[in-house]
N, C-alpha and C positions, 0 to 999 in steps of 0.2 A: 210582904208589904202589909203594914197594918191598915185597918179600914180608914183611918184619918188620912194617911198618905195617899191611899188609892183615891179617895174622894177629892183631895187637893189636886192630884195629877189629872184626874178626869175633868175637873173644873177648869184647869189651865189648858186643856187640849185645844179648844177653839183659838185661844190666844197664841199658842205655839204654831197653829196653822197659819194664822195671820202674819206672824213674823217670818216663818220659813216658806210660806207660799202653799198654794194648793198642790197636793200631790200629783194631780193630773196635768199640771202645767210644767212642761220640761224646759220652758223658756219664758222670759218676759216679753222679748221682742227678738225677731230674727229676720234675715233677708231671704227673699225668694226672687233672685234677680234684683231688680230695682223696685220691688214691692216689699213694704214693711209689714210683717205679720206680728200681731201681738196676741198674747194670751193673758186675759184678765185674771187677777189673783186676789180680788177683794172679798168682802164678806159674802156677797151673793154667790160666789163660787164654792162656798163651803158645802152647799147642798146642791146636788145635781151636777150638770156639766159646767166646765169653765167657759168663760167668754172668750171666744177667738174672733179676731177681726183682721182684715188685711186691707191695705190701701197702697196704691202706687205712690212713690215719692213725688212730691209736688215740684213744679217747674223751678222754683228757687232753690230746692235741695233735691236734685234728681238722682243722686247716687246713694245706694244703700250700702253701709259698711257695718261689719261685725265689730263690736267693741270687746266682747268677751264671750264666754260660753253661754251666757243667758241673755245678753242684750245686744241690740243693734240700733242704728239711727240713720235717718236720711241726711245727707250733707251736700254742700256745694261741690261742683266739679272743679278740677284743676289742682291747686296746691293741696296735697293730701292731709297735711296737719298744720296746726297753728301752735305756737309756743308762747313762752313768757313775754316775748317782745311784741306779741300781737296787739294791735290797737283797734278796738271796735270802730266801725265806720258806717256811713250811709252811702249806698250806691243808688242814687235817685231816691225812690221811696221804699227801698229794701234795706233793712238794718242788718248788718253783718256782725255776728258775735262768735266767740269761740266756745264750743261746748264739747267736753270730753276730748279736747285736742283737735277738733275739726271745725272748720268754718260752717256756720249755719246762717241761712238767710231767712228773714221774716218779711213778707210782702205787706208792708204797712197799708198801702193803698187798697188792698183787697177788702179791708174793713172801713175804709174812708179815712184812715189816719195818714200822717206824714211821718217821715223818719227825721229824728233830731239827734245830733251828736254833740255831746258836751261833757266835760269833766271825765274823759276816758270811758264814756258809755255811749252806745247807740241804741235808740229805742223808738218804738212807735208812740205817737201822741196825737190826740184829737186837735185839729186846728179850730180856732187859734190856740196856740200853745198856752197852757195855763198851769201854774203850779198848784198843787193840792196837798192836803194832809190825809194819808190813808186812814188815820184813826177817826177823822171827823167827816170825811167826804161821804155823801149819801148817793149810792148808785141810783141812776135814773134810766128809764127806757128812752131810746133814741131810734125811731124807726123799728126795724127788725133786729135791733141790737141793744146794747146798754153801755152807758158811760160809767167808768169806775176810775178810782185813783190807784195807779200802779207805778211804783218807782217815782213817786212824788210828782207825776204828771197825769193829766186826764187822758184816758185811753178809751177808744170805742171797741167793744167786742161785738162781732157780727154773729147772730144766731143762725143765719142762713148758710153758713159755711160748713156744710156736711152734718150728718146726724139727723135724727128724727125731730129734734126740738128746735124749731125754726122761728119762733115768735118770742119776743120779750114779754114777760109777764111779771106782774107785781102781786105779791102775796102779803096779806096782813094777818097776824095772829096775836095771841097773848104774849108771844115771844118777840114780837117786833115786826118790822117790815123787811121783805126780801125781794130782790129783783133777780130774775134768772131766765134762761132760755127754756121754753116749754113747748109742748105740742100745740098745733093749731086746733082751736075749738070748733 
């Protein structure tokens, strides 16, 4: 191998790890009973240990299923799969969608949202229902969460739902304004 080829291959090594994953992560997600275990494979895992996490499947998706050798997900109980005839729907304030062939529920009320179904979609939205343009909508803090435009409707994301970052924060810099979930000061 000539020195130029070696330098190029050495320079591309971090990119190859990002694409193929951290060598220490033998899975992205997997089931341990009805607990979903994940192995983080981002840039921060290129040095040191990979990020491993586990959480029991939530009440709206209590069953953990294996999708393939490297991935798993939590799903709704009952009908094991959903196919091309599946129609997304609301069951109260839980939106039901099909992901990887399985029904997945999202508890809209947990973040203060309601479920809305129209045009073949079921999704969570902040009441009162308001249309928005994702390209122009400005994220804003709302209590311990933030409002954003997702799927052309305003949606509230709750910072207090797990993780260490439980407060909505606003950051301003020369690059613009950002709203995100951050740690309590």
